[in-house]
DRENDO-1510 file (C-alpha; in Angstrom, 1 decimal, always signed):
<recs>
REC; n; res; u; v; w
REC; 1; MET; -6.3; -8.5; -14.2 .
REC; 2; ASN; -6.8; -12.0; -15.0 .
REC; 3; ARG; -10.3; -13.9; -13.5 .
REC; 4; THR; -9.0; -16.2; -11.1 .
REC; 5; THR; -7.8; -13.1; -9.2 .
REC; 6; ASP; -10.8; -11.8; -9.1 .
REC; 7; VAL; -12.9; -14.4; -7.5 .
REC; 8; GLU; -9.9; -15.0; -5.1 .
REC; 9; PHE; -10.0; -11.4; -4.1 .
REC; 10; THR; -13.9; -11.1; -3.6 .
REC; 11; THR; -13.7; -13.8; -1.8 .
REC; 12; ARG; -11.4; -13.5; +0.2 .
REC; 13; LEU; -12.8; -10.0; +1.5 .
REC; 14; ARG; -16.2; -11.4; +2.5 .
REC; 15; ALA; -15.2; -11.2; +6.0 .
REC; 16; VAL; -15.4; -8.0; +6.2 .
REC; 17; PRO; -17.4; -5.7; +8.9 .
REC; 18; THR; -18.1; -2.9; +6.3 .
REC; 19; GLN; -21.8; -1.9; +6.9 .
REC; 20; GLY; -20.3; +1.8; +7.2 .
REC; 21; ALA; -19.2; +1.7; +3.8 .
REC; 22; ALA; -22.7; +1.0; +1.9 .
REC; 23; GLY; -24.4; +3.7; +0.2 .
REC; 24; ARG; -22.1; +6.7; +1.9 .
REC; 25; THR; -19.6; +8.8; -0.3 .
REC; 26; VAL; -15.8; +7.2; +0.5 .
REC; 27; LEU; -13.2; +9.4; -1.5 .
REC; 28; ILE; -9.5; +8.0; -2.1 .
REC; 29; ALA; -6.5; +9.5; -2.6 .
REC; 30; GLY; -3.9; +7.3; -5.1 .
REC; 31; GLY; -7.0; +5.4; -6.3 .
REC; 32; ALA; -5.4; +5.3; -9.3 .
REC; 33; GLY; -2.2; +3.2; -7.6 .
REC; 34; PHE; -1.9; +0.0; -6.3 .
REC; 35; LEU; -4.0; -0.4; -3.1 .
REC; 36; GLY; -5.6; +2.4; -3.6 .
REC; 37; SER; -7.1; +0.6; -6.6 .
REC; 38; HIS; -8.0; -2.2; -5.1 .
REC; 39; LEU; -10.0; -0.1; -2.4 .
REC; 40; CYS; -12.1; +1.5; -5.4 .
REC; 41; ARG; -13.4; -1.6; -6.7 .
REC; 42; GLN; -14.2; -3.2; -2.9 .
REC; 43; HIS; -16.7; -0.1; -2.5 .
REC; 44; ILE; -17.7; -0.1; -5.9 .
REC; 45; ASP; -18.6; -3.4; -5.0 .
REC; 46; LEU; -19.9; -2.6; -1.5 .
REC; 47; GLY; -22.4; -0.4; -3.2 .
REC; 48; ALA; -20.6; +2.5; -1.8 .
REC; 49; ARG; -19.8; +5.5; -4.1 .
REC; 50; VAL; -16.3; +6.4; -4.5 .
REC; 51; LEU; -13.9; +10.0; -5.8 .
REC; 52; CYS; -11.1; +8.5; -6.9 .
REC; 53; VAL; -8.4; +10.6; -6.4 .
REC; 54; ASP; -5.0; +10.8; -8.4 .
REC; 55; ASN; -2.6; +12.9; -9.8 .
REC; 56; LEU; -1.3; +10.2; -11.8 .
REC; 57; SER; +2.3; +10.8; -11.3 .
REC; 58; THR; +2.9; +6.4; -10.8 .
REC; 59; GLY; -0.9; +5.9; -10.3 .
REC; 60; ARG; -2.3; +3.9; -13.6 .
REC; 61; MET; -5.5; +4.6; -15.9 .
REC; 62; ALA; -5.4; +0.6; -15.7 .
REC; 63; ASN; -6.0; -0.1; -12.8 .
REC; 64; ILE; -9.8; +2.0; -12.7 .
REC; 65; ALA; -10.5; +1.1; -16.1 .
REC; 66; LEU; -12.9; -1.3; -15.7 .
REC; 67; LEU; -14.5; +1.6; -12.9 .
REC; 68; LEU; -15.0; +4.5; -14.8 .
REC; 69; ASP; -18.5; +3.1; -16.5 .
REC; 70; HIS; -20.3; +2.8; -13.4 .
REC; 71; PRO; -22.4; +4.9; -12.2 .
REC; 72; SER; -20.9; +5.6; -8.1 .
REC; 73; PHE; -17.7; +6.0; -9.2 .
REC; 74; ARG; -16.0; +9.5; -10.1 .
REC; 75; PHE; -11.9; +9.9; -10.8 .
REC; 76; LEU; -11.0; +13.0; -10.4 .
REC; 77; ARG; -7.3; +13.9; -11.8 .
REC; 78; HIS; -5.4; +16.2; -8.7 .
REC; 79; ASP; -3.1; +16.4; -7.1 .
REC; 80; ILE; -3.3; +16.7; -2.8 .
REC; 81; VAL; -0.6; +19.3; -2.1 .
REC; 82; THR; -3.5; +21.7; -3.7 .
REC; 83; PRO; -6.0; +21.7; -1.8 .
REC; 84; PHE; -9.6; +21.2; -3.2 .
REC; 85; ASP; -13.2; +20.6; -2.6 .
REC; 86; PRO; -14.7; +17.4; -4.1 .
REC; 87; GLY; -18.4; +19.2; -4.8 .
REC; 88; GLU; -20.1; +16.5; -2.7 .
REC; 89; PRO; -20.7; +15.2; +1.1 .
REC; 90; VAL; -17.8; +12.1; +1.9 .
REC; 91; HIS; -18.2; +10.4; +5.0 .
REC; 92; PHE; -14.9; +8.1; +4.7 .
REC; 93; ILE; -11.7; +9.1; +3.6 .
REC; 94; PHE; -8.2; +6.9; +2.6 .
REC; 95; ASN; -5.1; +9.0; +2.2 .
REC; 96; MET; -3.4; +6.2; +0.2 .
REC; 97; ALA; -1.3; +9.2; -2.3 .
REC; 98; SER; +2.3; +9.1; -2.1 .
REC; 99; PRO; +4.7; +6.7; -4.0 .
REC; 100; ALA; +6.1; +3.8; -2.1 .
REC; 101; SER; +8.8; +2.1; -3.9 .
REC; 102; PRO; +12.4; +4.0; -3.7 .
REC; 103; PRO; +12.9; +4.3; -6.8 .
REC; 104; LYS; +9.5; +6.0; -7.7 .
REC; 105; TYR; +9.8; +8.5; -4.7 .
REC; 106; GLN; +14.0; +9.4; -5.3 .
REC; 107; ILE; +12.4; +10.8; -8.5 .
REC; 108; ASP; +11.1; +13.8; -7.4 .
REC; 109; PRO; +12.2; +14.1; -3.6 .
REC; 110; ILE; +10.7; +16.9; -2.6 .
REC; 111; ALA; +7.4; +16.3; -4.5 .
REC; 112; THR; +7.6; +13.3; -2.0 .
REC; 113; PHE; +7.5; +14.5; +1.4 .
REC; 114; GLU; +5.3; +17.6; +0.1 .
REC; 115; THR; +2.5; +15.1; -0.7 .
REC; 116; ASN; +3.3; +13.4; +2.2 .
REC; 117; VAL; +2.9; +16.3; +4.8 .
REC; 118; ILE; +0.8; +18.5; +2.6 .
REC; 119; GLY; -1.3; +16.4; +1.1 .
REC; 120; SER; -2.4; +15.3; +4.0 .
REC; 121; GLU; -2.8; +18.7; +5.8 .
REC; 122; ASN; -5.3; +19.3; +2.7 .
REC; 123; LEU; -7.4; +16.1; +3.5 .
REC; 124; LEU; -6.9; +16.5; +7.2 .
REC; 125; LYS; -8.8; +19.8; +6.8 .
REC; 126; LEU; -11.1; +18.2; +4.4 .
REC; 127; ALA; -11.9; +15.9; +7.0 .
REC; 128; GLU; -12.5; +18.5; +9.4 .
REC; 129; ARG; -15.2; +20.6; +7.8 .
REC; 130; THR; -17.0; +17.3; +6.7 .
REC; 131; GLY; -17.4; +15.2; +9.5 .
REC; 132; ALA; -15.6; +12.2; +7.6 .
REC; 133; ARG; -13.2; +10.0; +9.1 .
REC; 134; ILE; -10.1; +9.2; +7.5 .
REC; 135; LEU; -7.5; +7.0; +7.2 .
REC; 136; GLN; -3.4; +7.7; +6.8 .
REC; 137; ALA; -1.7; +5.0; +5.0 .
REC; 138; SER; +1.5; +5.4; +7.6 .
REC; 139; THR; +4.7; +2.4; +6.8 .
REC; 140; SER; +6.8; +0.9; +8.2 .
REC; 141; GLU; +9.5; +2.6; +7.2 .
REC; 142; VAL; +9.1; +5.0; +10.0 .
REC; 143; TYR; +10.7; +2.2; +12.1 .
REC; 144; GLY; +13.8; +3.1; +10.2 .
REC; 145; GLU; +16.8; +0.3; +10.6 .
REC; 146; PRO; +14.9; -0.9; +13.6 .
REC; 147; GLU; +17.2; -2.4; +17.1 .
REC; 148; VAL; +14.4; -4.6; +17.9 .
REC; 149; THR; +12.7; -7.4; +15.9 .
REC; 150; PRO; +9.8; -7.3; +16.0 .
REC; 151; GLN; +8.6; -3.8; +15.4 .
REC; 152; ALA; +6.0; -3.1; +17.6 .
REC; 153; GLU; +3.4; -0.3; +17.5 .
REC; 154; GLY; +5.5; +1.3; +20.8 .
REC; 155; TYR; +8.7; +0.6; +19.3 .
REC; 156; ARG; +9.6; +4.5; +17.6 .
REC; 157; GLY; +12.3; +3.9; +15.7 .
REC; 158; ASN; +15.9; +4.1; +14.7 .
REC; 159; VAL; +15.3; +6.6; +11.7 .
REC; 160; GLN; +17.9; +8.5; +9.4 .
REC; 161; THR; +16.6; +12.1; +9.2 .
REC; 162; MET; +18.9; +12.4; +6.1 .
REC; 163; GLY; +19.8; +10.3; +2.7 .
REC; 164; PRO; +17.9; +9.2; +0.1 .
REC; 165; ARG; +15.2; +7.3; +1.2 .
REC; 166; ALA; +14.4; +10.3; +4.3 .
REC; 167; CYS; +12.0; +12.2; +2.0 .
REC; 168; TYR; +9.5; +9.2; +2.2 .
REC; 169; ASP; +9.9; +7.9; +5.6 .
REC; 170; GLU; +10.3; +11.3; +7.8 .
REC; 171; GLY; +6.9; +12.5; +5.3 .
REC; 172; LYS; +5.2; +9.6; +6.5 .
REC; 173; ARG; +6.3; +10.4; +10.0 .
REC; 174; ALA; +5.7; +14.0; +10.1 .
REC; 175; ALA; +1.7; +12.4; +8.5 .
REC; 176; GLU; +1.0; +10.5; +11.5 .
REC; 177; THR; +1.9; +13.4; +14.0 .
REC; 178; LEU; -0.8; +15.9; +11.5 .
REC; 179; PHE; -2.9; +13.4; +12.3 .
REC; 180; TYR; -2.4; +12.9; +15.8 .
REC; 181; GLU; -2.6; +16.7; +16.4 .
REC; 182; PHE; -6.1; +17.1; +14.1 .
REC; 183; HIS; -7.2; +14.7; +16.3 .
REC; 184; ALA; -6.5; +16.0; +19.7 .
REC; 185; ARG; -7.6; +19.2; +18.9 .
REC; 186; ARG; -9.9; +19.6; +16.4 .
REC; 187; GLY; -11.6; +16.2; +17.1 .
REC; 188; VAL; -11.2; +14.6; +13.7 .
REC; 189; ASP; -11.5; +10.8; +13.7 .
REC; 190; ILE; -8.8; +8.5; +12.6 .
REC; 191; ARG; -7.5; +5.9; +11.2 .
REC; 192; VAL; -3.4; +5.1; +11.3 .
REC; 193; ALA; -2.2; +1.9; +9.5 .
REC; 194; ARG; +1.5; +1.3; +9.1 .
REC; 195; ILE; +1.6; -0.8; +6.4 .
REC; 196; PHE; +4.7; -3.7; +5.5 .
REC; 197; ASN; +6.1; -5.1; +2.7 .
REC; 198; THR; +2.7; -5.7; +0.2 .
REC; 199; TYR; +2.6; -6.9; -3.4 .
REC; 200; GLY; +0.1; -8.2; -5.9 .
REC; 201; PRO; -2.4; -7.6; -9.0 .
REC; 202; ASN; -2.1; -4.0; -10.2 .
REC; 203; MET; +1.2; -3.2; -9.2 .
REC; 204; ASP; +3.8; -1.6; -12.0 .
REC; 205; PRO; +6.1; -3.8; -13.3 .
REC; 206; ASP; +7.8; -0.9; -13.3 .
REC; 207; ASP; +7.2; -0.5; -9.3 .
REC; 208; GLY; +11.3; -1.2; -8.7 .
REC; 209; ARG; +9.8; -2.7; -5.5 .
REC; 210; VAL; +11.6; -6.3; -4.6 .
REC; 211; VAL; +8.7; -8.7; -5.3 .
REC; 212; SER; +7.9; -6.9; -8.5 .
REC; 213; ASN; +11.3; -7.0; -9.8 .
REC; 214; PHE; +11.4; -10.5; -9.4 .
REC; 215; ILE; +9.1; -11.8; -11.2 .
REC; 216; VAL; +9.2; -9.7; -13.8 .
REC; 217; GLN; +12.8; -10.5; -14.2 .
REC; 218; ALA; +11.8; -14.8; -13.9 .
REC; 219; LEU; +9.4; -14.2; -16.7 .
REC; 220; SER; +11.6; -12.1; -18.8 .
REC; 221; GLY; +14.2; -15.1; -18.6 .
REC; 222; GLU; +16.3; -12.0; -17.0 .
REC; 223; ASP; +19.2; -13.0; -13.9 .
REC; 224; LEU; +16.8; -11.9; -11.2 .
REC; 225; THR; +19.3; -9.0; -9.3 .
REC; 226; ILE; +19.5; -9.2; -5.0 .
REC; 227; TYR; +21.4; -6.4; -3.4 .
REC; 228; GLY; +23.5; -6.7; -0.7 .
REC; 229; ASP; +24.2; -10.8; +0.2 .
REC; 230; GLY; +20.5; -11.3; -0.1 .
REC; 231; SER; +20.3; -12.1; +3.8 .
REC; 232; GLN; +18.1; -8.8; +4.5 .
REC; 233; THR; +14.9; -10.3; +5.4 .
REC; 234; ARG; +11.7; -8.7; +4.6 .
REC; 235; SER; +8.0; -9.9; +6.0 .
REC; 236; PHE; +5.5; -9.9; +2.6 .
REC; 237; CYS; +1.8; -9.3; +2.9 .
REC; 238; TYR; -0.4; -10.7; -0.2 .
REC; 239; VAL; -2.6; -7.7; -1.1 .
REC; 240; ASP; -6.3; -9.0; -0.4 .
REC; 241; ASP; -5.1; -9.0; +3.3 .
REC; 242; LEU; -3.8; -5.9; +3.0 .
REC; 243; VAL; -6.7; -4.8; +1.6 .
REC; 244; ALA; -9.2; -6.7; +4.5 .
REC; 245; GLY; -6.7; -5.1; +7.6 .
REC; 246; LEU; -7.3; -1.1; +5.8 .
REC; 247; MET; -11.3; -2.0; +5.5 .
REC; 248; THR; -11.3; -3.5; +8.9 .
REC; 249; LEU; -9.5; -0.7; +10.9 .
REC; 250; MET; -11.5; +2.0; +8.8 .
REC; 251; TYR; -15.0; +0.9; +9.7 .
REC; 252; HIS; -13.8; -0.4; +12.8 .
REC; 253; ASP; -15.4; +1.4; +16.6 .
REC; 254; GLU; -13.9; +0.2; +19.3 .
REC; 255; GLY; -11.1; -0.5; +21.7 .
REC; 256; ASP; -7.9; +2.4; +21.3 .
REC; 257; ILE; -8.6; +2.7; +17.3 .
REC; 258; ASP; -6.9; +6.3; +17.0 .
REC; 259; ARG; -3.8; +5.1; +17.3 .
REC; 260; PRO; -1.4; +3.0; +14.8 .
REC; 261; VAL; -1.9; +0.1; +13.7 .
REC; 262; ASN; +0.3; -2.3; +11.8 .
REC; 263; LEU; -1.0; -4.1; +8.6 .
REC; 264; GLY; +1.2; -7.0; +7.6 .
REC; 265; ASN; +2.0; -10.7; +7.3 .
REC; 266; PRO; +5.6; -11.8; +10.1 .
REC; 267; GLY; +6.6; -14.7; +8.0 .
REC; 268; GLU; +9.9; -13.1; +7.6 .
REC; 269; PHE; +12.2; -14.2; +4.8 .
REC; 270; THR; +15.4; -13.2; +3.3 .
REC; 271; VAL; +15.5; -12.1; +0.0 .
REC; 272; ARG; +17.0; -15.1; -1.5 .
REC; 273; GLU; +14.7; -17.8; +0.2 .
REC; 274; LEU; +11.7; -14.7; -1.8 .
REC; 275; ALA; +13.9; -15.3; -5.1 .
REC; 276; GLU; +14.4; -18.6; -4.9 .
REC; 277; MET; +10.4; -19.2; -4.5 .
REC; 278; VAL; +9.8; -16.6; -7.1 .
REC; 279; LEU; +11.4; -19.4; -9.7 .
REC; 280; LYS; +10.2; -22.0; -8.4 .
REC; 281; VAL; +6.3; -20.7; -9.0 .
REC; 282; THR; +6.9; -19.7; -11.8 .
REC; 283; GLY; +9.3; -22.5; -13.3 .
REC; 284; SER; +12.1; -19.9; -14.5 .
REC; 285; ARG; +15.4; -21.1; -15.3 .
REC; 286; SER; +17.0; -17.5; -14.7 .
REC; 287; GLY; +19.9; -17.1; -12.2 .
REC; 288; LEU; +21.0; -15.1; -9.8 .
REC; 289; VAL; +23.3; -11.7; -9.5 .
REC; 290; SER; +24.1; -9.8; -6.9 .
REC; 291; ARG; +25.0; -6.2; -6.6 .
REC; 292; ASP; +25.7; -3.5; -4.0 .
REC; 293; LEU; +23.2; -2.8; -1.5 .
REC; 294; PRO; +21.3; +0.4; -1.8 .
REC; 295; ALA; +21.8; +3.4; +0.7 .
REC; 296; ASP; +19.5; +2.7; +4.3 .
REC; 297; ASP; +18.0; -0.1; +2.8 .
REC; 298; PRO; +17.2; -1.5; +6.0 .
REC; 299; THR; +18.7; -4.9; +7.0 .
REC; 300; GLN; +15.4; -6.3; +8.6 .
REC; 301; ARG; +11.1; -5.7; +9.1 .
REC; 302; ARG; +9.3; -8.3; +10.4 .
REC; 303; PRO; +6.0; -6.8; +12.0 .
REC; 304; ASP; +4.7; -7.2; +15.4 .
REC; 305; ILE; +0.5; -7.5; +14.2 .
REC; 306; ASP; -0.9; -8.4; +17.7 .
REC; 307; ARG; -2.5; -5.1; +18.0 .
REC; 308; ALA; -4.2; -5.8; +14.9 .
REC; 309; ARG; -5.0; -9.3; +16.4 .
REC; 310; LYS; -6.5; -7.8; +19.5 .
REC; 311; LEU; -8.3; -4.7; +18.4 .
REC; 312; LEU; -9.7; -5.6; +14.5 .
REC; 313; GLY; -9.5; -9.6; +15.2 .
REC; 314; TRP; -7.1; -9.1; +11.2 .
REC; 315; VAL; -4.9; -11.8; +11.1 .
REC; 316; PRO; -3.1; -12.4; +7.1 .
REC; 317; LYS; -4.0; -15.6; +5.7 .
REC; 318; VAL; -2.5; -16.0; +2.2 .
REC; 319; PRO; +1.1; -18.0; +1.8 .
REC; 320; LEU; +3.6; -16.9; +0.3 .
REC; 321; ARG; +4.2; -19.1; -2.1 .
REC; 322; GLU; +0.4; -19.0; -2.6 .
REC; 323; GLY; +0.7; -15.2; -3.3 .
REC; 324; LEU; +3.3; -15.3; -5.6 .
REC; 325; ALA; +1.6; -18.0; -7.9 .
REC; 326; LEU; -1.7; -15.7; -8.0 .
REC; 327; THR; +0.1; -12.4; -8.6 .
REC; 328; ALA; +3.1; -14.0; -11.1 .
REC; 329; PRO; -0.1; -14.9; -13.9 .
REC; 330; TYR; -0.8; -11.1; -13.0 .
REC; 331; PHE; +2.7; -9.4; -15.0 .
REC; 332; ALA; +3.3; -12.2; -17.3 .
REC; 333; ALA; -0.6; -10.3; -18.7 .
REC; 334; GLU; +1.1; -7.2; -18.1 .
REC; 335; LEU; +4.3; -8.1; -19.7 .
REC; 336; LYS; +2.0; -9.0; -23.3 .
REC; 337; ARG; +0.2; -6.2; -23.2 .
REC; 338; ASN; +3.2; -4.3; -23.1 .
REC; 339; ALA; +4.9; -6.1; -25.4 .
REC; 340; HIS; +2.2; -5.5; -27.8 .
REC; 341; VAL; +1.4; -2.0; -27.7 .
REC; 342; GLY; +5.0; -1.5; -28.8 .
REC; 343; SER; +5.1; -3.4; -31.1 .
</recs>
């Protein structure tokens, strides 16, 4: 990650109410992944002990390389589908463990579903044993192909239970049910974040989602691939804002806190608008090329964040163009490093 991005990240998260983390042990499942690695670093900076658990199916050691020698950081290579004992007290658990991009989670749909359901159950049982508070990284995909916009937490969705995306979407929906029942029946202290499209440093250049695809293609001089006519919309949240939301949700103690909370940027852009913005930010002369729209790809995503605003006092602050400008240098450095390794 470049130095400018590090400074921006640290500065923007200083106001997060995280008094509960300092001096505590925080287990982050999926901690070598995109969002998980940012959470690891943020907690180390706050003075917490971090147990990073990841099977490295999509997580990357490069994301946590600078933390490996820190005395308060411990990496455990483990698949949460198998129960485990961390061997020390745990106070907070972030369940960030699951492939999140369609190309990645469709490689092994059964494993994706098991990670989201069996893995979540194992972490909930760990939280029950240890008395830890646990946060579930759910997703806007639980709303399916929405018939209302923006999507609020009370919307039950228009979902497809059988299809190429169902392993992830339905896995997350089932996980939410598990969280609800462990809280209602066994008293486990839970938080559930429904995360909308997020981007930024620490994404895998081969992630397969639209922001990373466009930036990598633009920097490589390739035409940007638009699926469908590009009129489908998304709402893109910069990673600093999203992590601030996750931290605030985890360490907030007031109000109806055990019900799902949308976290995302309500600014809505068409995929074509995103492509054109990426070309301007990167200065690329690449063109645009169209391909068929993938099956079950939603045509619209926009979060209603009124609940997060009122309950947590959280709103995203980074405009899309600014976030893309912060993200592009990271991908440029990754492409250069990968080219050097391959030469």
